[in-house]
C-alpha distance (Angstrom), angle and dihedral (degrees) to the residues before:
residue distance angle dihedral
M1 . . .
R2 3.81 . .
I3 3.80 111.1 .
L4 3.80 130.6 -172.6
A5 3.82 105.9 -163.6
S6 3.69 115.9 -166.3
A7 3.83 107.3 -153.3
Y8 3.86 113.0 162.2
A9 3.89 83.6 178.8
C10 3.80 112.6 50.1
E11 3.76 130.2 139.8
P12 3.76 135.4 145.7
G13 3.72 119.1 -122.1
A14 3.91 92.8 18.9
G15 3.81 130.3 112.7
S16 3.77 132.4 -132.1
E17 3.86 119.2 24.4
L18 3.81 91.5 -19.1
G19 3.86 92.4 59.1
K20 3.86 92.7 39.9
G21 3.75 95.1 56.7
W22 3.75 92.6 48.4
N23 3.87 95.4 43.5
L24 3.79 97.6 48.5
A25 3.78 93.2 46.8
A26 3.86 92.6 45.2
E27 3.86 91.5 48.7
M28 3.82 91.5 49.8
A29 3.78 89.2 58.2
R30 3.82 93.3 43.7
Q31 3.85 87.0 56.9
G32 3.72 90.8 57.1
H33 3.76 104.3 -94.3
D34 3.85 124.7 133.0
V35 3.62 103.5 -119.6
T36 3.84 129.9 -171.6
V37 3.87 113.9 -172.4
L38 3.65 118.0 -155.6
T39 3.87 109.6 -159.3
C40 3.77 143.9 152.3
G41 3.81 104.8 -79.5
S42 3.84 95.7 -166.9
H43 3.83 88.9 56.7
H44 3.97 101.3 37.1
R45 3.69 113.9 13.5
E46 3.74 98.9 92.0
A47 3.81 95.2 47.6
I48 3.94 93.0 45.1
E49 3.84 93.8 48.3
R50 3.86 90.1 47.2
Y51 3.77 90.3 51.8
R52 3.82 90.8 49.8
E53 3.72 90.8 57.8
T54 3.74 94.5 55.0
H55 3.82 106.6 30.2
D56 3.75 140.5 58.2
W57 3.82 107.4 -90.9
P58 3.78 125.2 -148.4
D59 3.81 106.9 -111.2
R60 3.91 94.9 -133.0
L61 3.73 99.3 45.3
D62 3.78 120.3 104.8
F63 3.81 135.9 166.2
V64 3.71 138.5 -140.3
W65 3.78 117.2 -161.5
H66 3.79 109.5 -142.7
D67 3.70 120.1 -173.5
I68 3.77 142.4 163.4
P69 3.78 112.3 -110.5
G70 3.82 110.6 -111.2
W71 3.89 94.0 -1.2
P72 3.80 113.1 84.9
G73 3.83 117.2 -168.0
P74 3.81 111.3 -86.0
G75 3.84 93.1 -133.1
Y76 3.76 129.1 -124.9
V77 3.76 101.5 -89.4
N78 3.86 99.7 65.1
A79 3.66 93.8 14.7
K80 3.72 100.9 177.0
G81 3.76 109.7 156.6
I82 3.83 94.9 8.1
R83 3.79 92.9 127.9
Q84 3.72 92.6 54.1
H85 3.74 88.5 46.1
Y86 3.74 92.0 52.5
Y87 3.74 96.6 49.7
V88 3.83 92.6 51.0
W89 3.87 89.6 44.4
Q90 3.87 87.6 54.9
M91 3.81 92.9 47.4
K92 3.76 92.1 52.5
A93 3.81 95.5 43.8
R94 3.75 92.2 72.7
R95 3.77 95.5 75.9
V96 3.85 91.4 42.3
V97 3.80 92.4 53.7
A98 3.83 91.5 42.4
E99 3.82 88.7 58.5
L100 3.84 91.9 43.9
H101 3.75 89.4 51.6
A102 3.78 93.4 52.3
Q103 3.78 88.1 54.8
N104 3.88 100.0 41.9
R105 3.69 108.2 20.6
Y106 3.78 101.4 -138.1
D107 3.78 123.9 -149.8
V108 3.80 94.6 -152.3
I109 3.81 136.9 19.6
H110 3.78 110.1 -160.4
H111 3.81 124.5 -169.3
L112 3.88 103.5 -148.3
T113 3.84 103.8 164.2
W114 2.99 144.2 66.8
T115 3.72 96.3 36.0
V116 3.79 106.2 -153.9
L117 3.81 120.6 106.7
R118 3.87 96.4 -141.2
W119 3.77 90.5 58.5
P120 3.75 98.6 70.5
S121 3.71 135.0 -161.1
F122 3.79 122.0 -126.5
L123 3.82 96.1 -155.8
G124 3.87 99.1 99.6
G125 3.76 125.9 106.7
L126 3.81 95.3 33.3
G127 3.73 94.8 115.7
P128 3.89 108.2 -94.6
R129 3.70 121.6 90.1
F130 3.76 106.6 -81.4
V131 3.88 120.2 -143.1
F132 3.75 118.8 -172.1
G133 3.72 117.7 -163.2
P134 2.96 154.7 -80.3
V135 3.73 85.9 -98.5
G136 3.83 130.7 168.6
G137 3.73 137.0 172.7
G138 3.77 98.3 116.1
Q139 3.89 91.3 105.1
S140 3.74 123.4 104.5
S141 3.76 130.6 -161.7
P142 3.88 108.5 -106.6
W143 3.67 109.8 -110.1
R144 3.78 95.2 -126.5
L145 3.95 89.4 56.6
R146 3.87 93.1 54.7
N147 3.73 89.6 76.1
G148 3.83 107.0 120.3
F149 3.77 96.2 16.9
P150 3.79 115.2 147.8
D151 3.75 116.2 -108.5
R152 3.79 91.5 -100.1
G153 3.72 87.3 56.9
W154 3.81 97.2 55.1
K155 3.83 90.1 49.0
F156 3.70 93.8 46.4
E157 3.89 93.5 48.1
A158 3.84 91.3 50.6
K159 3.80 89.9 50.0
R160 3.78 92.2 47.3
D161 3.86 89.4 50.2
V162 3.63 91.5 53.8
L163 3.79 93.3 46.8
N164 3.78 91.5 51.7
M165 3.86 90.9 52.0
V166 3.81 91.7 45.8
S167 3.80 92.5 49.1
R168 3.88 88.7 64.4
F169 3.77 86.3 67.8
D170 3.72 102.2 30.1
P171 3.93 106.9 125.1
M172 3.79 92.5 -148.4
V173 3.79 93.7 51.8
L174 3.81 92.3 44.9
R175 3.77 88.6 50.4
C176 3.80 90.6 52.2
L177 3.80 91.7 47.9
G178 3.79 94.9 45.2
Q179 3.86 92.3 50.1
A180 3.77 95.0 45.9
D181 3.90 116.1 101.4
V182 3.86 87.4 -160.9
I183 3.79 130.7 21.2
L184 3.76 114.6 -164.1
V185 3.80 115.4 -165.8
T186 3.78 131.7 -177.9
D187 3.86 102.5 -133.7
E188 3.79 140.7 5.1
A189 3.93 91.4 -100.5
T190 3.76 88.5 64.1
R191 3.78 93.8 43.2
R192 3.84 88.4 56.6
I193 3.77 89.3 63.0
V194 3.81 89.8 60.8
P195 3.91 106.3 90.7
P196 3.72 113.2 -103.0
W197 3.76 94.6 -113.8
W198 3.91 89.5 61.3
R199 3.73 100.8 41.0
D200 3.75 93.3 95.7
K201 3.82 87.6 71.9
A202 3.82 94.0 43.4
F203 3.90 116.2 93.9
V204 3.72 131.4 -174.2
V205 3.83 109.7 -125.5
T206 3.76 130.6 161.9
D207 3.84 116.7 -105.6
I208 3.82 90.9 -162.2
Y209 3.79 118.7 108.3
A210 3.78 133.2 -173.2
P211 3.78 132.4 -151.5
S212 3.91 117.8 -130.5
P213 3.73 108.0 -62.1
A214 3.85 110.5 -87.8
G215 3.82 121.8 -115.3
D216 3.76 99.0 -133.2
A217 3.82 115.3 123.6
Q218 3.80 119.7 -96.6
R219 3.77 112.9 -98.0
Q220 3.81 124.0 -131.8
A221 3.84 119.3 -154.0
G222 3.71 114.3 -125.8
A223 3.72 99.8 20.4
N224 3.81 97.4 104.0
R225 3.82 102.6 -10.8
G226 3.75 140.0 4.2
L227 3.75 129.8 -82.3
A228 3.85 111.5 -53.8
I229 3.73 114.2 -153.1
L230 3.89 124.4 -167.2
F231 3.77 135.6 -160.2
A232 3.78 119.9 -178.1
G233 3.81 125.2 -179.6
R234 3.66 146.5 82.1
L235 3.79 111.3 -47.9
E236 3.78 99.6 -115.9
Y237 3.79 122.7 137.1
W238 3.83 92.2 -117.5
K239 3.71 92.4 60.8
G240 3.76 86.1 71.4
A241 3.76 102.5 -135.3
Q242 3.89 86.2 141.6
L243 3.85 87.4 63.3
A244 3.88 89.0 52.1
L245 3.88 89.9 50.6
G246 3.89 90.3 48.8
A247 3.80 91.2 50.8
L248 3.87 96.9 46.0
A249 3.79 90.6 48.1
Q250 3.79 85.9 67.5
L251 3.92 88.1 55.2
K252 3.72 102.8 43.8
D253 3.83 94.4 95.3
R254 3.74 93.9 33.7
V255 3.73 106.1 50.0
P256 3.97 113.5 55.9
G257 3.85 112.0 -133.0
L258 3.77 95.4 6.4
S259 3.86 112.4 169.6
F260 3.78 134.4 -177.1
T261 3.85 123.8 -161.0
I262 3.68 119.5 -165.3
A263 3.84 113.2 -162.6
G264 3.74 120.8 -171.3
S265 3.84 142.8 51.7
G266 3.80 134.0 -118.4
P267 3.74 147.4 122.3
E268 3.78 95.6 -61.5
E269 3.85 98.0 57.1
G270 3.71 93.2 105.8
Y271 3.75 92.5 45.1
L272 3.82 90.2 53.4
R273 3.85 94.4 45.1
A274 3.80 88.5 51.7
I275 3.77 90.1 53.0
A276 3.72 92.6 48.7
A277 3.77 89.4 50.0
D278 3.85 93.4 49.0
L279 3.73 89.6 51.5
G280 3.87 94.5 51.3
M281 3.87 92.6 -119.7
Q282 3.89 100.0 129.2
D283 3.85 88.2 117.6
I284 3.78 93.4 51.7
V285 3.83 105.2 37.9
R286 3.74 123.5 72.5
F287 3.73 121.5 -172.3
V288 3.93 110.1 -158.4
G289 3.71 100.3 174.0
S290 3.83 123.8 -140.7
V291 3.74 113.0 -11.3
P292 3.83 118.6 -157.3
H293 3.81 112.1 -110.2
A294 3.74 92.2 -119.9
E295 3.89 91.4 55.3
M296 3.83 95.3 49.2
N297 3.80 92.0 92.8
K298 3.81 92.7 71.4
L299 3.71 90.0 51.2
Y300 3.69 96.3 52.5
A301 3.86 91.6 46.2
A302 3.89 90.3 56.3
H303 3.86 94.8 56.6
D304 3.75 139.5 67.8
V305 3.66 108.7 -152.6
F306 3.93 134.6 23.0
V307 3.80 117.9 -139.6
F308 3.75 119.3 -163.0
P309 3.76 111.1 164.2
S310 3.86 96.3 170.0
L311 3.79 117.0 166.9
H312 3.75 97.9 -148.1
D313 3.75 113.5 1.8
S314 3.84 114.0 150.5
A315 3.82 92.0 -160.6
G316 3.90 126.3 -12.8
Q317 3.82 104.0 -162.9
A318 3.79 90.0 -160.0
I319 3.85 87.1 74.6
G320 3.86 92.3 62.2
E321 3.87 90.5 44.9
A322 3.84 90.6 49.6
M323 3.77 93.6 50.2
A324 3.67 90.3 48.6
H325 3.86 88.4 60.0
G326 3.79 90.0 49.5
L327 3.80 97.2 -99.6
P328 3.89 115.3 147.5
V329 3.78 109.4 -138.8
A330 3.82 128.5 -131.4
C331 3.88 111.9 -159.2
L332 3.81 143.1 145.5
D333 3.77 125.2 -99.0
L334 3.71 90.0 -106.9
G335 3.79 130.7 108.2
G336 3.79 125.6 -20.1
P337 3.87 96.7 -28.3
G338 3.80 90.9 60.6
V339 3.84 88.0 56.5
V340 3.73 99.9 48.7
V341 3.87 101.5 38.7
D342 3.81 117.6 74.8
A343 3.81 137.1 163.9
T344 3.85 91.5 -80.9
C345 3.86 93.7 64.2
G346 3.69 105.3 22.7
V347 3.84 146.0 -42.2
V348 3.73 132.7 -63.1
I349 3.71 117.7 -155.1
P350 3.88 118.1 -145.0
T351 3.70 116.3 -130.3
K352 3.85 108.5 177.8
G353 3.74 109.5 127.2
R354 3.86 92.6 -8.5
S355 3.81 124.2 130.8
R356 3.80 122.0 -130.7
A357 3.75 89.0 -102.6
A358 3.84 92.6 51.2
V359 3.77 91.6 49.9
E360 3.81 93.2 48.5
T361 3.82 91.0 49.1
A362 3.86 91.7 49.9
L363 3.83 89.8 49.0
A364 3.84 90.2 48.7
H365 3.88 90.1 50.2
A366 3.83 90.7 49.3
L367 3.83 93.5 50.0
A368 3.72 94.3 44.8
E369 3.90 90.2 50.9
I370 3.79 90.2 51.1
G371 3.77 94.9 46.9
S372 3.85 94.4 46.4
D373 3.86 95.2 53.0
T374 3.85 112.4 60.8
G375 3.78 88.8 -176.8
R376 3.79 93.4 56.3
L377 3.78 91.0 43.7
A378 3.81 91.1 53.3
S379 3.82 92.5 47.9
L380 3.85 89.9 49.6
Q381 3.79 92.6 49.1
S382 3.87 88.8 53.6
G383 3.81 89.4 45.9
A384 3.72 90.4 51.7
R385 3.80 93.9 52.4
A386 3.90 88.3 47.0
R387 3.80 90.0 50.5
A388 3.71 91.7 48.3
G389 3.90 89.0 56.0
R390 3.78 88.6 59.1
L391 3.70 91.2 49.9
S392 3.69 96.9 53.2
Y393 3.78 119.4 127.2
E394 3.85 90.4 -119.4
Q395 3.92 90.7 56.0
R396 3.80 94.8 41.8
V397 3.81 94.2 52.7
Q398 3.73 92.2 48.4
D399 3.85 87.0 51.7
L400 3.87 92.5 48.5
V401 3.70 92.4 51.9
R402 3.76 97.0 44.8
S403 3.80 97.4 42.0
Y404 3.82 106.0 31.1
Y405 3.84 112.6 15.1
């Protein structure tokens, strides 16, 4: 097939959305499709061209650098104004893609990144089949779990609630959804934002992907050390690391040798350090800061369980990476993680009607059970690797083409 992939975020060797945009497009080409990727040249051209000079390149993969004249992308580190840049980039992409389609006659136009429903694409109605997503963003933090949020968190969640409500009536969002032949969403909360008359073309699919399962040996808690728990992600209140701290505080005197590593940086690092100190967990918790993506393998290999109690993550690519290294995942039944994790590869904590204290207690109980039963831990480790195999980019592209193209 001839595919035009729209991927504002797209970069080889990166994690999160950047890596997803690259990996999906490259895998499509490896599977024999003619793929043209439209991406933001000012953000990604240098890295992609440097990669092309030093790595094998899929024969059928081509890039078109689309930029806004006089307004280069602000980058992802100090990303002030990036949402505005993205929106204008998307609006101007329509004419570029229309001209490309006149020359190449694509079969499918697929919007890959960004993956938020309220940030629409303008590439529908150009002739080819238009696939939008997977996109998320419809989730909302349960009110009872907002207890203890920093001030910034309360303000952000209120703004997010308003934006999700407004997006139901945003004419640009509605135009995008109406013109889409397929709408892929990451969870039921996001699917409910799609107007009822279009929900028959909206499908819930996971937006979490996994690399090839790693070859490091399975770990057994209690053999030479205690249970080693890992969290990896940006240190934002909505990632839920504070819930993991509250849960592990209940286990610090019950589980010998318990350790908790927090990998990442972000605005709530001070908030999380203060919680750890208040709970008397200085001897258990280790903050290691941002870890380069290429070095995460060692960190996964040194731990037994991955905890990711995010309150409204659409994806969370670290989940797929952790499972590829044989780490069972403990998460909440919210957003994308609650869709991809099941009893074969981890534990999903119900949140409906529960207070923060109740959720932390349930998470503590689940982690204690896993750590005390080496047979169950080994089974979950095997299940995590098997689940990672089903989340590979190779498998996911095959599923996309067969089910939605």
